[in-house]
VEXSE-183603 format. One record per residue (C-alpha): residue number from 1; x, y, z; residue in three letters. Coordinates in nm, 4 decimals. Example, Ala and Ser with C-alpha at 12.3 -4.5 7.8 and 13.67 -1.06 7.14 Angstrom:
  nr        X        Y        Z rest
   1   1.2300  -0.4500   0.7800  ALA
   2   1.3670  -0.1060   0.7140  SER
***
This chain:
  nr        X        Y        Z rest
   1  -1.6277   0.0422  -0.5614  MET
   2  -1.2683   0.0399  -0.6832  ILE
   3  -1.1743   0.3981  -0.7591  GLU
   4  -0.8053   0.3442  -0.8261  ALA
   5  -0.5375   0.0778  -0.8624  ALA
   6  -0.1977   0.1474  -0.7105  MET
   7   0.0977  -0.0198  -0.8784  ILE
   8   0.3220  -0.1418  -0.5961  TRP
   9   0.3924   0.0171  -0.2579  ASN
  10   0.6933   0.2357  -0.1699  GLU
  11   0.9094   0.1135  -0.4589  PRO
  12   1.1931   0.3516  -0.3686  ASN
  13   1.2162   0.1994  -0.0199  ASN
  14   1.4122  -0.1234   0.0272  LYS
  15   1.1434  -0.2588   0.2594  SER
  16   0.9263  -0.3045  -0.0505  HIS
  17   1.1560  -0.3200  -0.3567  TRP
  18   1.5031  -0.4717  -0.3505  ASP
  19   1.7545  -0.2150  -0.4837  PRO
  20   2.0285  -0.4759  -0.5047  ALA
  21   1.8289  -0.6580  -0.7757  LEU
  22   1.7105  -0.3462  -0.9602  ASP
  23   1.9492  -0.0624  -0.8719  PRO
  24   1.8351   0.1782  -1.1452  ASP
  25   1.4611   0.0883  -1.1304  TRP
  26   1.4497  -0.0232  -1.4931  THR
  27   1.2655  -0.3439  -1.4039  ILE
  28   1.0267  -0.1505  -1.1825  PHE
  29   0.9537   0.1004  -1.4594  ALA
  30   0.8776  -0.1813  -1.7025  GLU
  31   0.6532  -0.3368  -1.4395  THR
  32   0.4619  -0.0075  -1.4053  VAL
  33   0.4250   0.0366  -1.7813  VAL
  34   0.2950  -0.3148  -1.8330  ARG
  35   0.0623  -0.3027  -1.5314  ALA
  36  -0.0669   0.0437  -1.6192  GLY
  37  -0.1475  -0.0627  -1.9733  ASN
  38  -0.3140  -0.3829  -1.8517  ALA
  39  -0.5348  -0.1966  -1.6026  ILE
  40  -0.6399   0.0583  -1.8655  ALA
  41  -0.7248  -0.2170  -2.1135  ALA
  42  -0.9644  -0.3767  -1.8634  VAL
  43  -1.1232  -0.0583  -1.7275  ASN
  44  -0.9969   0.2859  -1.8334  PRO
  45  -1.2154   0.4480  -1.5655  GLU
  46  -0.9967   0.3073  -1.2865  VAL
  47  -0.7254   0.5579  -1.2010  LYS
  48  -0.3737   0.4165  -1.2126  ARG
  49  -0.1547   0.5289  -0.9235  VAL
  50   0.2237   0.5067  -0.9133  LEU
  51   0.3125   0.3256  -0.5908  GLY
  52   0.3457   0.5788  -0.3104  GLY
  53   0.7072   0.6896  -0.2768  MET
  54   0.8866   0.6935   0.0562  SER
  55   1.0959   0.9044   0.0831  PRO
  56   0.9373   1.1833  -0.1200  ILE
  57   1.1984   1.2233  -0.3918  ASP
  58   1.1548   1.4360  -0.7075  PRO
  59   1.4768   1.2903  -0.8529  HIS
  60   1.3253   0.9416  -0.8363  TRP
  61   1.0104   1.0718  -1.0077  VAL
  62   1.2236   1.2191  -1.2849  ASN
  63   1.3850   0.8774  -1.3249  ARG
  64   1.0398   0.7238  -1.3573  MET
  65   0.9486   0.9785  -1.6242  ARG
  66   1.2682   0.9075  -1.8183  ALA
  67   1.1851   0.5363  -1.8163  LEU
  68   0.8261   0.5893  -1.9351  GLY
  69   0.6509   0.4925  -1.6111  ALA
  70   0.4853   0.8307  -1.5566  ILE
  71   0.3090   0.8028  -1.8928  ASP
  72   0.1446   0.4785  -1.7740  ALA
  73  -0.0232   0.6294  -1.4644  VAL
  74  -0.2750   0.8998  -1.3828  ASP
  75  -0.1653   0.9760  -1.0263  VAL
  76   0.1693   1.0035  -0.8471  VAL
  77   0.1488   0.9163  -0.4776  ALA
  78   0.3569   1.0190  -0.1769  VAL
  79   0.3928   0.8806   0.1761  HIS
  80   0.5108   1.0748   0.4785  GLY
  81   0.5559   1.0265   0.8531  PHE
  82   0.7345   1.3465   0.9599  PRO
  83   0.6909   1.3040   1.3357  LEU
  84   0.8094   0.9437   1.3348  ASP
  85   1.0710   0.8776   1.0639  TRP
  86   1.1125   1.1557   0.8089  ASN
  87   1.3829   1.4171   0.8383  LEU
  88   1.1508   1.7102   0.7786  TRP
  89   0.8925   1.8878   0.9985  PRO
  90   0.5200   1.8268   0.9647  ILE
  91   0.4723   2.1894   0.8536  GLN
  92   0.6697   2.1058   0.5386  ALA
  93   0.3906   1.8927   0.3900  TRP
  94   0.2814   2.1595   0.1362  PRO
  95   0.6421   2.2069   0.0272  ASP
  96   0.6910   1.8316  -0.0199  LYS
  97   0.3786   1.8183  -0.2379  ILE
  98   0.5043   2.1156  -0.4398  ALA
  99   0.8380   1.9393  -0.5047  GLU
 100   0.6557   1.6571  -0.6828  ILE
 101   0.4099   1.8856  -0.8615  GLU
 102   0.7072   2.0678  -1.0107  ALA
 103   0.8308   1.7551  -1.1914  VAL
 104   0.4913   1.6043  -1.2852  VAL
 105   0.2611   1.9039  -1.3388  PRO
 106   0.0417   1.6910  -1.5661  ASP
 107  -0.0507   1.4374  -1.2947  LYS
 108  -0.2614   1.4399  -0.9806  GLU
 109  -0.0661   1.4091  -0.6555  ILE
 110  -0.2203   1.1973  -0.3788  TRP
 111  -0.0971   1.1511  -0.0223  ALA
 112  -0.1750   0.7805   0.0102  THR
 113  -0.0061   0.7247   0.3484  GLU
 114   0.0164   0.9947   0.6107  VAL
 115   0.0430   0.9287   0.9793  GLY
 116   0.1644   1.0126   1.3246  VAL
 117   0.2072   0.7450   1.5875  GLY
 118   0.1289   0.7438   1.9584  SER
 119   0.4669   0.5875   2.0444  PHE
 120   0.5785   0.8876   2.2521  GLY
 121   0.2396   1.0089   2.3722  ALA
 122  -0.1180   0.9986   2.2497  GLU
 123  -0.1247   1.3786   2.2566  GLU
 124   0.1350   1.3763   1.9773  VAL
 125  -0.0991   1.1739   1.7581  GLN
 126  -0.3897   1.4088   1.8356  VAL
 127  -0.1760   1.7004   1.7182  PHE
 128  -0.0722   1.4990   1.4119  GLY
 129  -0.4282   1.4294   1.2988  VAL
 130  -0.5284   1.7931   1.3371  ARG
 131  -0.2184   1.9357   1.1677  LYS
 132  -0.2192   1.6874   0.8822  THR
 133  -0.5841   1.7657   0.8086  ALA
 134  -0.5113   2.1385   0.8166  GLU
 135  -0.2137   2.1085   0.5800  LEU
 136  -0.3350   1.8520   0.3267  LEU
 137  -0.7118   1.8249   0.2993  LEU
 138  -0.7422   2.1342   0.0839  ASN
 139  -0.4108   2.0717  -0.0908  ARG
 140  -0.4468   1.7342  -0.2698  VAL
 141  -0.7463   1.5324  -0.3966  PRO
 142  -0.6898   1.2277  -0.1752  ARG
 143  -0.5372   1.1857   0.1706  VAL
 144  -0.5248   0.8481   0.3480  PHE
 145  -0.4421   0.8241   0.7183  TRP
 146  -0.2311   0.5235   0.8169  TYR
 147  -0.3945   0.3497   0.9890  SER
 148  -0.7192   0.2485   1.1598  LEU
 149  -0.5706  -0.0274   1.3790  PHE
 150  -0.2377  -0.0597   1.5543  ASP
 151  -0.0303  -0.3443   1.4136  LEU
 152  -0.0122  -0.6151   1.6824  PRO
 153   0.3487  -0.6529   1.7960  GLN
 154   0.3302  -1.0312   1.7746  GLU
 155   0.2640  -1.0036   1.3991  TRP
 156   0.5831  -0.8147   1.3175  GLY
 157   0.6272  -0.5250   1.0760  ALA
 158   0.7102  -0.5748   0.7078  THR
 159   1.0547  -0.4171   0.6829  THR
 160   1.3902  -0.5331   0.5482  ARG
 161   1.6079  -0.3131   0.7683  HIS
 162   1.4695  -0.3549   1.1182  ARG
 163   1.8074  -0.4186   1.2772  GLU
 164   1.9289  -0.0810   1.1479  ALA
 165   1.6182   0.0965   1.2729  GLU
 166   1.6873   0.0490   1.6445  GLY
 167   1.4004   0.1763   1.8558  SER
 168   1.2370   0.3279   1.5464  SER
 169   1.1229  -0.0214   1.4508  TYR
 170   0.8730  -0.0188   1.7347  TYR
 171   0.6985   0.2916   1.6047  ARG
 172   0.5426   0.0642   1.3423  HIS
 173   0.3119  -0.0711   1.6119  PHE
 174   0.1633   0.2623   1.7304  TYR
 175   0.0297   0.4214   1.4117  LEU
 176  -0.3339   0.3164   1.4469  GLY
 177  -0.6241   0.5183   1.5823  LEU
 178  -0.7413   0.2058   1.7649  ILE
 179  -0.5174  -0.0092   1.9833  ARG
 180  -0.4503  -0.3727   1.9030  ALA
 181  -0.6886  -0.4696   2.1846  ASP
 182  -0.9721  -0.2835   2.0098  GLY
 183  -0.9923   0.0220   2.2360  THR
 184  -0.9892   0.3682   2.0750  PRO
 185  -0.7122   0.6207   2.1254  LYS
 186  -0.7668   0.9900   2.1930  ALA
 187  -0.6961   1.0819   1.8283  ALA
 188  -0.9913   0.8799   1.6996  LEU
 189  -1.2325   1.1529   1.8055  GLU
 190  -1.0314   1.4128   1.6115  ASP
 191  -1.0112   1.1891   1.3077  TYR
 192  -1.3897   1.1440   1.3159  ALA
 193  -1.4272   1.5157   1.2492  GLN
 194  -1.2594   1.4769   0.9082  VAL
 195  -1.3347   1.1120   0.8246  ALA
 196  -1.5609   1.2059   0.5340  ASP
 197  -1.2665   1.3860   0.3683  ARG
 198  -0.9568   1.2051   0.4958  MET
 199  -0.9561   0.8414   0.3948  GLY
 200  -0.7979   0.5496   0.5774  LEU
 201  -0.5150   0.3240   0.4664  MET
 202  -0.5531  -0.0191   0.6260  GLN
 203  -0.3637  -0.3280   0.5176  TRP
 204  -0.5606  -0.6491   0.5612  PHE
 205  -0.3409  -0.9560   0.5941  HIS
 206  -0.4462  -1.2876   0.4491  PHE
 207  -0.7631  -1.4025   0.6309  GLU
 208  -0.7302  -1.1016   0.8603  ASP
 209  -0.9591  -1.1414   1.1649  PRO
 210  -0.9951  -0.7603   1.1898  ARG
 211  -1.1829  -0.7160   0.8616  LEU
 212  -1.5404  -0.7074   0.9942  ASP
 213  -1.4478  -0.4838   1.2871  ASP
 214  -1.2700  -0.2473   1.0500  ALA
 215  -1.5749  -0.2183   0.8263  VAL
 216  -1.7995  -0.1511   1.1260  ALA
 217  -1.5651   0.1185   1.2586  TRP
 218  -1.5277   0.2870   0.9204  MET
 219  -1.9021   0.3039   0.8663  LYS
 220  -1.9507   0.4395   1.2172  ARG
 221  -1.6894   0.7079   1.1532  LEU
 222  -1.8320   0.8043   0.8150  GLY
 223  -1.5238   0.7053   0.6136  VAL
 224  -1.5749   0.7331   0.2384  ARG
 225  -1.2309   0.6594   0.0944  HIS
 226  -1.0185   0.3544   0.1747  LEU
 227  -0.6821   0.2309   0.0563  ARG
 228  -0.5909  -0.1344   0.1029  THR
 229  -0.4036  -0.4076  -0.0823  GLY
 230  -0.4319  -0.7351  -0.2687  LEU
 231  -0.1076  -0.9302  -0.2610  SER
 232   0.0197  -1.0992  -0.5752  TRP
 233   0.2127  -1.3356  -0.3481  ALA
 234  -0.1006  -1.4218  -0.1513  ASP
 235  -0.2831  -1.5103  -0.4752  SER
 236  -0.0928  -1.8415  -0.4783  PHE
 237  -0.2130  -1.9483  -0.1336  ARG
 238  -0.4810  -2.2139  -0.0985  PRO
 239  -0.8280  -2.0508  -0.0951  ASN
 240  -0.6781  -1.7151  -0.1967  ALA
 241  -0.9641  -1.6118  -0.4238  ILE
 242  -1.2191  -1.6948  -0.1529  ASP
 243  -1.0403  -1.4531   0.0793  TRP
 244  -1.0031  -1.1858  -0.1907  PHE
 245  -1.3757  -1.2130  -0.2683  ASP
 246  -1.4684  -1.1846   0.0983  ARG
 247  -1.2420  -0.8858   0.1510  GLN
 248  -1.3619  -0.6940  -0.1534  MET
 249  -1.7284  -0.7707  -0.0844  GLU
 250  -1.6894  -0.6383   0.2705  ALA
 251  -1.5325  -0.3174   0.1367  LEU
 252  -1.7826  -0.2614  -0.1443  ALA
 253  -1.9425   0.0452   0.0175  ASP
 254  -1.6178   0.2466   0.0139  PHE
 255  -1.4396   0.4235  -0.2715  ASP
 256  -1.1338   0.2014  -0.2619  THR
 257  -0.7796   0.2351  -0.3876  THR
 258  -0.6417  -0.1173  -0.4182  VAL
 259  -0.2650  -0.1626  -0.4030  THR
 260  -0.1205  -0.4502  -0.6060  PHE
 261   0.2223  -0.5582  -0.4834  CYS
 262   0.4484  -0.8269  -0.3313  PHE
 263   0.6222  -1.0778  -0.5568  THR
 264   0.5600  -1.4517  -0.5135  PRO
 265   0.8910  -1.6092  -0.4180  GLU
 266   0.8837  -1.8507  -0.7128  HIS
 267   0.8366  -1.5691  -0.9671  LEU
 268   1.0987  -1.3222  -0.8473  GLY
 269   1.4600  -1.2518  -0.9323  GLU
 270   1.5149  -1.3252  -0.5627  GLY
 271   1.3144  -1.5368  -0.3207  ARG
 272   1.1468  -1.2524  -0.1353  HIS
 273   0.8314  -1.0434  -0.1735  HIS
 274   1.0456  -0.7309  -0.2373  THR
 275   1.2091  -0.8900  -0.5416  SER
 276   1.1472  -0.7621  -0.8934  PRO
 277   0.9542  -1.0193  -1.0950  PRO
 278   1.1493  -1.2203  -1.3472  ARG
 279   0.8731  -1.1443  -1.5973  ASP
 280   0.6938  -0.8117  -1.5319  PRO
 281   0.4094  -0.9195  -1.7583  GLN
 282   0.3084  -1.1789  -1.5009  GLN
 283   0.2467  -0.9008  -1.2493  PHE
 284   0.0536  -0.7069  -1.5136  ALA
 285  -0.1611  -1.0140  -1.5744  ASP
 286  -0.2378  -1.0321  -1.2009  PHE
 287  -0.3422  -0.6647  -1.2000  CYS
 288  -0.5674  -0.7188  -1.5006  ALA
 289  -0.7256  -1.0258  -1.3401  TRP
 290  -0.8005  -0.8390  -1.0161  MET
 291  -0.9442  -0.5304  -1.1904  VAL
 292  -1.1567  -0.7477  -1.4166  ASP
 293  -1.2890  -0.9407  -1.1177  ARG
 294  -1.3616  -0.6453  -0.8878  TYR
 295  -1.3983  -0.3453  -1.1209  ALA
 296  -1.4878  -0.4750  -1.4675  PRO
 297  -1.5203  -0.2191  -1.7429  GLY
 298  -1.8275  -0.1598  -1.9560  GLN
 299  -1.8937  -0.3478  -2.2770  GLY
 300  -1.8873  -0.7109  -2.3807  ALA
 301  -1.5436  -0.8740  -2.3917  ARG
 302  -1.3861  -1.1955  -2.2724  PRO
 303  -1.3177  -1.2164  -1.9011  ALA
 304  -0.9565  -1.2009  -1.7903  VAL
 305  -0.8351  -1.5450  -1.6899  ALA
 306  -0.6568  -1.6136  -1.3645  ALA
 307  -0.2819  -1.6742  -1.4044  PRO
 308  -0.1990  -2.0409  -1.4401  GLU
 309  -0.0625  -2.2270  -1.1395  VAL
 310   0.1649  -2.5245  -1.2126  PRO
 311  -0.0043  -2.8542  -1.1347  GLU
 312   0.0720  -2.9640  -0.7807  GLY
 313   0.2352  -2.6310  -0.6940  PHE
 314   0.2506  -2.5397  -0.3247  VAL
 315   0.4419  -2.2278  -0.2118  PRO
 316   0.7405  -2.3337  -0.0031  GLU
 317   0.7094  -2.0378   0.2339  ALA
 318   0.3914  -1.8305   0.1930  PRO
 319   0.4667  -1.4594   0.1823  GLU
 320   0.3575  -1.2121   0.4462  LEU
 321   0.2382  -1.4791   0.6868  SER
 322   0.2174  -1.2288   0.9695  THR
 323  -0.0718  -1.4091   1.1326  LEU
 324   0.1429  -1.7165   1.1823  HIS
 325   0.4955  -1.5916   1.2492  LEU
 326   0.6174  -1.3747   1.5316  ASN
 327   0.8907  -1.1141   1.4810  ARG
 328   1.1804  -1.3466   1.5638  ASP
 329   1.0505  -1.6226   1.3367  GLU
 330   0.9992  -1.3791   1.0489  ARG
 331   1.3507  -1.2385   1.0954  LEU
 332   1.4955  -1.5912   1.0921  ALA
 333   1.2988  -1.6716   0.7769  ALA
 334   1.4281  -1.3587   0.6027  GLU
 335   1.7858  -1.4402   0.7016  ARG
 336   1.7585  -1.7942   0.5698  SER
 337   1.6098  -1.6697   0.2412  ALA
 338   1.8703  -1.3963   0.1929  ALA
***
């Protein structure tokens, strides 16, 4: 069941939204307003979530309110990784939540990505699971641990500033509770104690071979809430809807928050998945199509049509092809597209 639809992912982070093309977030705000209205028109029971911010920034939220985006959502989401990247201690989680509550007291606050990696030691991740549960589970309605699986290093991490990250880049590959080879880490046992209350955030790449294993693990652990994504860019791949159908059917037993994001290169202001769309309504139409297909509202009405694809169109460089490009190839592709 789709419980919520998240509009983009980390829009105040240049790994996911290009600030050079939208420096004051006016295009993003319009994108949120149009998508939020489109989702509500299809099914008003689906909660609309403002893409999880990273960093947690009340000034950015105020900007979103001034531009009308907050009025188009039901939930404001935050992401935090205090033991890996953020410049604040893990004990500050309640304070970070309070900062956002202070500027949007009329909205729910969800922690849609929280995590601690095992990069330094698995014992650090064990502590992170326990402390995060202690600080957040009774503080906000939804908490999603990132993630179930480690990201395989040969796939590469989706980030636009890896060269500036130095060794921090490699932390991206140690955030799972299960190693890339399928063996569990020590923290999995601790997570299992709270799995019915702390959801999981797991990205599934296009035709991801981990999908069935993920479902089996989540059912074994007793997970109820899941956050994942459906990529607008991927929707233009051959056989995209077959993959979307398979993914959503496999996840039907979970209360799912689906993240809609990533711009097709031919529809963006720039040729990259972080680009603002040239026409925000096209993204809104994608959101409406996906909600209508996987969480249709009650009552008789015409089905939402899939966006039109130009005859003979083939994407020149499919987005997020992490199953087919290693880190060096992806970096070269980004450089050539820049």
